[in-house]
N, C-alpha and C positions, 0 to 999 in steps of 0.2 A: 752268589752261588752259580757255578758253571752249568751251562745247559747240557743235558745228557745227549750223547750222540744218538742219532736215529739207528734203528736196526739196519737199514740199508747201508748207512755209512760204516757200521761195524762189519757187516757182511762183506762189503767191498774191500775193506782193509784186510780182513782175514783172507779173502780170495787172493789179493795181491801178494800178501806175505806167503801164502801157500805156494803160489807160482814161483816166487823168488826162492823159497826153500827147495823145491823140486829141481829148479835149474842149478842151484848151488850143489845139490847132492849128486845129480846125475851128469851134468856137464855136456852130454851128447845124446843123440837119439839112441835109445836102448834097443832098437831093432836093427837099424842099418849102420849105426855108429857115426853118422854125419854130425858135424858140429858147426860147420860154416854155412848155416842156413837158418830159416825160421824154425824155432823149436817150440813145441806146444806142451803144456802140462796136460796129459791125457788121463782122465779118470777111468778106472776099470769098472767100478760100479757107479752108476749115474750120480752126478753132483746133487741131484734131487733127493738122494738118500742122505739126509743131513748127518746121520749117525756116523758115517764114514767119509763125509765130504772132505775133511781135513786130515784124514788118516794117511800117514806116509806110505803105508802098504797099498793104498787105493789109487796111487798115481805114479806115473813115470813120464819121463821126457821122451817125446817122439818128434821127429821132424814132421812138418805139415803133410808131406806126402805119405809117410807111414801112418800118421794119425787118421787121415781121411781114407786112403786107399787100402789100408790094412785093418786098422782097428774098427772102422765104421762099415767098410764094405765087405769084409771077410770075418764076421764075428766068431765063427766056429774056430777058424785058424788062430784068431787073436786069443780066444779062450785057452787054447792049447799052449800058445806062446806064454801067456800069463801064468798058467799052471807051472810051466818050466822055469819062468823068470822068478816067481815067488817061492816055489817049492811047495810040496803038498801041504805041510803044516800051516804055513802063512796063508796059502790059498783058501783052505777051508776055514781058517780062523777069521779071515776077512769076510767071507760069506756069512759066517755065524754072527759076527759083530754087526753086519749090515741088517740083520733080521731082528736085532734087539729092539724092543718096543720102548723102553725107557728113554725119555728125551728131556733134558734139562730145560729150564726156561731159556728162551732164545737169546735174550740179552746176555745172560750169564754164560751161555754156551759160546757165543762169539768172543766175549771178553777173555774167557779161558783159552780159547783157540789162539787168539792174538798173542796172549802172554806166552803160551807154549811155543808158538812159531818164532817169536822174537828171540826166545832163549835158544832154540835149535839153530837159527840163522847165526846168532853170535858164536855158538859153539863151532859151527862149520868154518866160519871166517877165522876164528882163533886157530883152529887146527891147520888151516891153509897157510898161515903166516910162517 
């Protein structure tokens, strides 16, 4: 019988797949449009809020300069940018989803996220061919 993967291993795999997905989806900094630099997957609502940690609406690709000097150092301007980036409906829906209390068992949560992200990545790669 195969040994079950640890929660840390599952979380790390889901984190990597999520970063890969956002990079494939966005291709460039969503603020300044640079692409030939270090690009970070920036979460809108903290990664600590597991309910939306892997929600595609909760992340965007930012260059490291925009990530640190805009998203983290100018949070009110970043909030306005995100409101315009997502649009009113997605913005408030994301906030609502982040406040949901129901949380599945962690192991199953990560396994489902990994499966979903693998499917999304395959779809994007197929569409880019």
